[in-house]
C-alpha positions as CSV (number, residue, x, y, z in Angstrom):
1,M,-1.5,-45.0,-14.9
2,V,-2.7,-47.4,-12.2
3,S,-4.3,-45.9,-9.1
4,P,-3.2,-47.5,-5.9
5,G,-6.7,-47.1,-4.4
6,P,-7.7,-45.2,-1.3
7,L,-6.7,-48.0,1.2
8,A,-3.2,-48.7,-0.2
9,T,-0.7,-48.6,2.6
10,S,3.1,-49.0,2.4
11,R,4.7,-51.7,4.5
12,V,8.1,-51.2,2.9
13,P,9.9,-48.7,5.1
14,S,12.3,-46.5,3.1
15,P,15.8,-47.8,3.5
16,A,18.4,-45.4,5.0
17,P,20.2,-43.5,2.3
18,E,23.8,-44.7,1.6
19,A,26.7,-42.5,2.5
20,D,27.6,-41.7,-1.1
21,V,24.0,-40.6,-1.9
22,L,24.1,-38.2,1.1
23,A,27.5,-37.0,0.2
24,R,26.4,-36.1,-3.4
25,A,23.2,-34.5,-2.1
26,G,25.2,-32.5,0.4
27,S,27.6,-31.3,-2.3
28,L,24.7,-30.2,-4.5
29,Y,23.1,-28.4,-1.5
30,R,26.2,-26.4,-0.7
31,D,26.7,-25.5,-4.4
32,L,23.1,-24.3,-4.8
33,H,23.2,-22.4,-1.5
34,A,26.3,-20.5,-2.6
35,H,24.8,-19.6,-6.0
36,P,21.1,-18.7,-5.5
37,E,19.0,-17.1,-8.2
38,L,15.8,-15.0,-8.1
39,S,12.4,-16.2,-9.3
40,G,12.2,-16.6,-13.0
41,M,16.0,-16.3,-13.3
42,E,16.9,-19.8,-12.2
43,E,19.0,-20.8,-15.2
44,R,22.1,-22.0,-13.4
45,T,20.1,-23.7,-10.6
46,A,18.0,-25.5,-13.2
47,A,21.1,-26.7,-15.1
48,R,22.7,-28.0,-11.9
49,F,19.5,-29.8,-10.8
50,A,19.0,-31.3,-14.3
51,A,22.6,-32.6,-14.3
52,A,22.2,-34.1,-10.8
53,L,19.0,-35.9,-11.9
54,R,20.8,-37.3,-15.0
55,E,23.6,-38.6,-12.8
56,V,21.1,-40.7,-10.8
57,G,19.5,-42.2,-13.9
58,C,16.6,-39.9,-14.7
59,V,15.6,-38.8,-18.3
60,V,15.5,-35.1,-18.0
61,T,13.5,-32.3,-19.7
62,T,14.3,-28.7,-19.1
63,G,12.6,-25.4,-20.0
64,V,9.2,-26.5,-18.7
65,G,7.1,-23.5,-17.8
66,G,10.2,-21.3,-17.8
67,H,13.2,-22.8,-16.1
68,G,11.3,-25.8,-14.9
69,V,13.0,-29.2,-14.8
70,V,11.3,-32.7,-14.9
71,G,13.2,-35.9,-14.3
72,V,11.6,-39.2,-15.2
73,L,12.7,-42.5,-13.5
74,A,10.7,-45.3,-15.1
75,N,10.5,-48.7,-13.5
76,G,7.9,-50.7,-15.3
77,V,4.1,-50.5,-15.5
78,G,2.5,-48.9,-12.4
79,P,1.4,-45.7,-10.7
80,V,3.1,-42.3,-11.2
81,V,4.4,-40.3,-8.2
82,M,5.7,-36.7,-8.6
83,L,8.1,-35.1,-6.1
84,R,8.1,-31.3,-6.2
85,A,11.0,-29.1,-5.2
86,E,11.6,-25.4,-5.9
87,L,14.4,-23.6,-7.8
88,D,14.2,-20.0,-6.7
89,A,15.7,-17.9,-3.9
90,L,14.9,-14.6,-2.3
91,P,16.3,-11.0,-2.4
92,V,17.8,-11.3,1.1
93,A,21.4,-10.5,2.3
94,E,22.7,-13.7,4.0
95,R,24.1,-13.3,7.6
96,T,24.6,-17.0,8.6
97,G,28.3,-17.1,8.7
98,L,28.3,-20.4,6.8
99,P,31.5,-21.3,4.8
100,Y,29.2,-21.7,1.8
101,A,27.1,-18.6,2.4
102,S,25.8,-16.7,-0.6
103,T,27.4,-13.4,-1.7
104,A,25.4,-13.3,-4.9
105,E,23.6,-10.3,-6.2
106,A,21.2,-9.9,-9.1
107,V,19.1,-7.3,-10.9
108,D,15.5,-7.8,-10.0
109,G,12.4,-7.2,-12.1
110,Q,12.4,-3.5,-11.2
111,G,16.0,-3.0,-12.4
112,R,17.4,-2.8,-8.9
113,R,20.6,-4.7,-7.8
114,V,19.7,-6.8,-4.8
115,P,21.4,-9.5,-2.7
116,V,20.2,-13.1,-3.2
117,M,19.9,-15.9,-0.7
118,H,18.3,-19.3,-0.3
119,A,16.5,-18.1,2.9
120,C,13.6,-20.6,2.6
121,G,15.3,-24.0,2.1
122,H,14.6,-24.5,-1.6
123,D,18.2,-25.5,-2.1
124,L,17.7,-28.2,0.6
125,H,14.5,-29.3,-1.1
126,L,16.3,-29.8,-4.4
127,A,19.1,-31.7,-2.9
128,V,16.7,-34.0,-1.0
129,A,14.7,-34.7,-4.1
130,V,17.8,-35.8,-6.0
131,G,18.8,-37.9,-3.0
132,A,15.3,-39.6,-2.9
133,A,15.5,-40.3,-6.7
134,A,19.0,-41.9,-6.2
135,R,17.8,-43.9,-3.2
136,L,14.7,-45.3,-5.1
137,G,16.8,-45.9,-8.2
138,R,19.0,-48.3,-6.2
139,V,16.0,-50.4,-4.9
140,R,14.1,-50.9,-8.1
141,D,13.3,-54.4,-7.2
142,R,11.1,-53.0,-4.3
143,W,8.7,-50.9,-6.4
144,R,7.0,-50.5,-9.8
145,G,5.8,-47.4,-11.7
146,T,7.3,-44.0,-12.6
147,L,8.9,-41.4,-10.4
148,L,8.7,-37.8,-11.6
149,V,11.0,-35.3,-10.0
150,L,10.0,-31.7,-10.6
151,G,12.1,-28.6,-10.1
152,Q,9.6,-25.7,-10.1
153,P,10.6,-22.2,-11.0
154,A,9.2,-19.0,-9.4
155,E,7.6,-20.4,-6.3
156,E,8.4,-17.3,-4.2
157,T,6.3,-15.2,-6.6
158,L,3.5,-17.8,-6.6
159,T,3.6,-17.8,-10.4
160,G,5.7,-20.9,-11.2
161,A,3.1,-23.6,-10.7
162,A,0.6,-21.8,-13.0
163,A,3.3,-21.5,-15.7
164,L,4.0,-25.3,-15.5
165,I,0.3,-26.1,-15.8
166,A,0.0,-23.7,-18.7
167,D,2.9,-25.5,-20.4
168,G,1.1,-28.9,-20.2
169,L,3.0,-30.4,-17.2
170,H,0.6,-33.2,-16.5
171,E,-0.3,-33.8,-20.2
172,R,3.4,-34.1,-21.2
173,F,4.7,-36.2,-18.3
174,G,1.6,-38.0,-17.0
175,R,-1.0,-37.1,-14.4
176,P,0.4,-38.2,-11.0
177,D,-1.4,-40.7,-8.8
178,L,0.3,-39.0,-6.0
179,L,2.0,-35.5,-5.7
180,L,4.4,-34.9,-2.8
181,A,6.3,-32.0,-1.4
182,Q,7.9,-31.1,1.9
183,H,9.1,-27.8,3.3
184,A,12.0,-26.8,5.6
185,A,10.7,-25.5,8.9
186,P,12.3,-24.4,12.2
187,L,11.7,-27.7,14.0
188,P,14.4,-30.0,15.3
189,A,16.3,-31.6,12.4
190,G,15.4,-35.2,11.9
191,M,11.7,-34.6,12.6
192,V,8.7,-34.2,10.2
193,A,5.3,-32.7,10.9
194,H,2.0,-33.3,9.3
195,G,-1.2,-31.2,9.3
196,A,-4.9,-31.9,9.5
197,G,-7.0,-29.6,7.5
198,P,-5.5,-26.4,6.2
199,M,-1.7,-26.3,6.1
200,T,-0.9,-23.2,4.1
201,A,-3.0,-20.1,3.3
202,G,-4.6,-18.8,0.1
203,C,-2.8,-15.7,-1.1
204,V,-3.6,-12.8,-3.4
205,T,-0.8,-10.4,-4.3
206,L,-1.8,-7.1,-5.8
207,E,0.3,-4.3,-7.4
208,V,-1.4,-1.0,-6.8
209,T,-0.3,2.2,-8.7
210,V,-1.7,5.5,-7.7
211,A,-1.3,8.7,-9.7
212,G,-0.1,12.1,-8.4
213,R,0.7,15.4,-10.0
214,G,4.4,15.9,-9.8
215,G,6.3,19.1,-9.1
216,H,8.8,21.0,-6.9
217,A,9.2,20.1,-3.2
218,A,9.0,23.8,-2.5
219,T,5.4,24.0,-3.9
220,P,3.5,21.0,-2.6
221,H,0.2,22.9,-2.7
222,L,0.5,22.9,-6.5
223,C,0.9,19.1,-6.6
224,V,-0.8,15.9,-5.6
225,D,1.8,14.1,-3.7
226,P,1.6,10.3,-4.4
227,V,4.0,9.5,-1.6
228,V,1.6,11.0,1.0
229,L,-1.3,9.3,-0.8
230,A,0.5,5.9,-0.7
231,A,1.4,6.4,3.0
232,T,-2.3,7.1,3.7
233,I,-3.3,4.0,1.9
234,V,-0.8,1.9,3.9
235,V,-2.2,3.2,7.2
236,Q,-5.8,2.8,6.2
237,L,-5.2,-0.8,4.9
238,Q,-4.2,-1.8,8.5
239,S,-7.7,-1.1,9.8
240,I,-9.2,-3.7,7.4
241,V,-8.0,-6.7,9.4
242,A,-8.1,-4.9,12.7
243,R,-11.6,-3.5,12.4
244,Q,-13.4,-5.1,9.4
245,V,-12.6,-8.8,9.6
246,G,-14.1,-11.1,12.2
247,P,-11.6,-12.0,15.0
248,A,-12.1,-15.7,14.3
249,E,-10.8,-15.4,10.8
250,Q,-7.1,-16.1,10.2
251,V,-6.1,-13.2,7.8
252,T,-3.0,-11.1,7.3
253,L,-2.6,-8.1,5.0
254,T,0.9,-6.8,4.4
255,V,2.3,-3.9,2.3
256,G,5.7,-5.4,1.5
257,A,6.8,-2.8,-1.1
258,L,6.4,0.9,-1.7
259,R,8.2,2.6,-4.5
260,A,8.0,6.3,-5.4
261,G,10.3,9.0,-6.7
262,D,14.0,9.3,-7.4
263,H,15.0,12.7,-5.8
264,P,14.1,14.2,-2.4
265,G,13.4,17.6,-4.0
266,V,11.0,16.3,-6.6
267,I,7.4,15.2,-5.9
268,P,6.9,12.2,-8.2
269,Q,4.1,11.4,-10.7
270,E,3.1,8.1,-9.1
271,A,3.7,5.6,-6.4
272,T,3.4,1.8,-6.5
273,L,2.5,-0.5,-3.6
274,G,2.9,-4.3,-3.3
275,V,0.1,-5.8,-1.2
276,T,-0.2,-9.4,0.0
277,I,-3.4,-10.8,1.5
278,R,-3.4,-14.2,3.1
279,A,-6.4,-16.2,4.5
280,L,-7.4,-19.8,5.1
281,S,-10.7,-19.5,3.2
282,E,-11.5,-18.3,-0.3
283,R,-14.4,-16.3,1.0
284,A,-12.2,-14.3,3.4
285,L,-9.6,-13.8,0.7
286,D,-12.1,-12.3,-1.7
287,D,-13.7,-10.2,1.0
288,V,-10.4,-8.6,2.1
289,R,-9.3,-8.1,-1.6
290,D,-12.6,-6.2,-2.3
291,R,-12.1,-4.0,0.8
292,V,-8.5,-3.2,-0.3
293,I,-9.8,-2.1,-3.6
294,R,-12.5,0.1,-2.1
295,T,-10.0,1.6,0.4
296,V,-7.5,2.5,-2.3
297,R,-10.1,4.1,-4.5
298,G,-11.5,6.1,-1.5
299,C,-8.1,7.4,-0.6
300,C,-7.3,8.4,-4.1
301,E,-10.6,10.3,-4.4
302,A,-10.0,12.1,-1.1
303,A,-6.5,13.1,-2.1
304,G,-7.7,14.5,-5.5
305,S,-5.7,12.0,-7.5
306,P,-5.9,13.0,-11.2
307,A,-6.5,9.4,-12.4
308,E,-8.1,6.2,-11.3
309,P,-5.7,3.8,-9.4
310,V,-4.4,0.8,-11.4
311,L,-4.8,-2.5,-9.5
312,R,-3.3,-5.6,-10.9
313,V,-3.5,-9.2,-9.5
314,V,0.1,-10.4,-9.7
315,S,-0.6,-13.9,-8.4
316,R,-3.2,-16.0,-6.6
317,T,-3.0,-19.4,-5.0
318,P,-5.6,-21.3,-2.9
319,A,-5.1,-22.6,0.6
320,Y,-3.6,-26.1,0.8
321,R,-5.7,-28.6,2.8
322,S,-4.3,-32.0,3.7
323,D,-6.1,-35.0,2.2
324,P,-7.1,-37.1,5.2
325,E,-6.6,-40.5,3.5
326,V,-3.3,-39.6,1.9
327,G,-2.2,-37.8,5.1
328,A,-2.9,-40.9,7.2
329,R,-0.9,-43.1,4.8
330,L,2.1,-40.7,4.8
331,R,2.0,-40.3,8.6
332,T,2.0,-44.1,9.1
333,A,4.9,-44.4,6.6
334,H,6.9,-41.7,8.4
335,E,6.3,-43.3,11.8
336,E,7.6,-46.6,10.5
337,T,10.6,-44.8,9.0
338,F,11.5,-42.5,11.9
339,G,9.6,-43.7,14.9
340,A,6.4,-42.0,16.2
341,E,8.4,-39.7,18.5
342,R,9.9,-37.9,15.5
343,V,6.6,-37.3,13.7
344,A,4.7,-34.2,15.0
345,W,1.5,-32.3,14.2
346,W,1.7,-28.9,12.3
347,P,-0.9,-26.2,12.9
348,P,-2.5,-24.2,10.1
349,S,-0.1,-21.5,8.8
350,L,-0.6,-18.3,6.9
351,A,2.5,-19.0,4.8
352,A,1.4,-19.5,1.2
353,E,2.4,-21.9,-1.5
354,D,1.4,-22.5,-5.1
355,F,1.8,-26.2,-4.6
356,P,-2.1,-26.5,-4.5
357,L,-2.3,-25.4,-8.2
358,L,-0.2,-28.5,-9.2
359,A,-2.8,-30.7,-7.4
360,A,-5.8,-29.0,-8.9
361,G,-8.4,-31.3,-10.5
362,G,-8.4,-33.9,-7.8
363,I,-4.8,-35.1,-7.9
364,P,-4.0,-36.9,-4.5
365,S,-1.3,-35.0,-2.7
366,G,0.7,-34.9,0.5
367,Y,2.7,-32.1,2.0
368,W,4.6,-32.0,5.3
369,M,7.2,-30.0,7.2
370,L,10.8,-31.0,7.5
371,G,12.7,-30.0,10.6
372,V,16.1,-28.3,9.9
373,V,17.3,-26.9,13.3
374,G,20.4,-28.5,14.7
375,P,20.7,-29.7,18.3
376,R,23.1,-26.9,19.4
377,Q,20.9,-24.2,17.8
378,W,17.8,-25.7,19.4
379,R,19.4,-25.8,22.9
380,A,20.7,-22.2,22.5
381,A,17.2,-20.8,21.5
382,P,15.6,-18.9,24.3
383,G,12.6,-20.4,26.2
384,G,11.8,-23.6,27.9
385,S,8.9,-24.9,25.8
386,A,8.9,-25.9,22.1
387,A,6.7,-22.9,21.3
388,E,9.0,-20.5,23.0
389,K,12.0,-21.9,21.2
390,L,10.3,-21.8,17.8
391,A,9.5,-18.1,18.4
392,G,13.2,-17.4,19.1
393,L,14.7,-19.3,16.1
394,P,15.5,-17.7,12.8
395,A,12.4,-18.3,10.6
396,N,12.2,-18.9,6.9
397,H,13.0,-15.7,4.9
398,S,15.4,-14.6,7.7
399,P,19.0,-13.6,6.8
400,S,20.0,-16.0,9.5
401,F,18.1,-19.0,8.3
402,A,20.6,-21.9,8.2
403,P,19.4,-25.5,8.0
404,H,21.5,-28.2,9.7
405,A,22.2,-30.0,6.5
406,G,23.9,-33.0,8.1
407,L,20.7,-34.0,9.9
408,A,18.0,-32.5,7.6
409,L,19.3,-34.0,4.4
410,P,19.1,-37.7,5.4
411,A,15.7,-37.1,7.1
412,G,14.4,-35.4,4.0
413,V,15.6,-38.1,1.6
414,A,14.1,-40.8,3.8
415,A,10.8,-38.9,4.2
416,L,10.3,-38.4,0.4
417,A,11.3,-42.0,-0.4
418,A,9.0,-43.4,2.2
419,G,6.1,-41.2,0.9
420,A,6.7,-42.3,-2.7
421,L,6.7,-45.9,-1.7
422,T,3.2,-45.6,-0.2
423,V,2.0,-45.7,-3.8
424,L,4.9,-47.3,-5.7
425,A,5.1,-50.3,-3.4
426,P,1.6,-50.5,-1.7
427,R,0.5,-53.4,0.3
């Protein structure tokens, strides 16, 4: 692998994608959107993505770190660039009214039948990555090196990147000289947005199981009710950020799941909570995690729980911080591709990604936001300022999240191709 060096700058703007490239990418997008799959279950999605990569000339390996897919487009000796997209969807019931809306259902990890929707744009990311590979495959005379296109499983559970690394991703396919990803965001379609400093938060997800003593609903005094205990824990956890974390820290703590019991007349034996902590610094993340553990143990002791609570770290990912040199190169390339008026700044966010794990060990990386809101939807959003409109638009993970594919797809393809050429065709 040949490093482009810290001052390499692209002066080869990404050509506009051809109509047939966009048509095939659009067809892939609609198909993936209509057939979403949950994290770790992305068998069909991986197969469709792999087939699309083969069609544009990639040599494809499947089954990497689960259902992960890696496409290799080699074009002589030179640097290696990896484009990352995600395979998985969410347990959300779609309410977009799109003609290709998902009606899919699946059995989740807890054995429940749930609706499934691409409510975060991963289907768009996959289609755009294939489009970028097709675009670069047609202009091989303008660059040298190797393009890797990665379809990552289980991003929504923040476990997929770790599984890929454990399966030897970089050893098997080459350590990238540049790792790139973009993410759908509620900005006007055709725009991209870059960050300076932290872009996404570090995240720890905990599974907390508390023990009760089950019995009859008519004799609660003879039991230890884990439902009441869990409810107490939920309320007490809210005071951690509100009263124990400095107001200057950007931290959130969410109890996103609470499961207990199967019958209203039976006091169950245990309750399980799913807790997510997000922060922009590792120190704050560790501090809040420790406070959660102390709070859970204190509530269990006060309730007379017959056993110690079981706390399990389900996943952990660090915050992603933009590399200043890489970020400057990418921003320049995107300004040359789109015009400066379509390249915005993105503030730090408490959304979390496991993308930083793929870049661990000093791999240069770039990450930006891709606008997906169509003109009509933007105009209809309440408010006069951009901030007010953003607050009124369906956000990622919403049942109404519906990217304007006709504008977002070509912009996403051009943005990825331009980013890759900063290394594959440097000045």
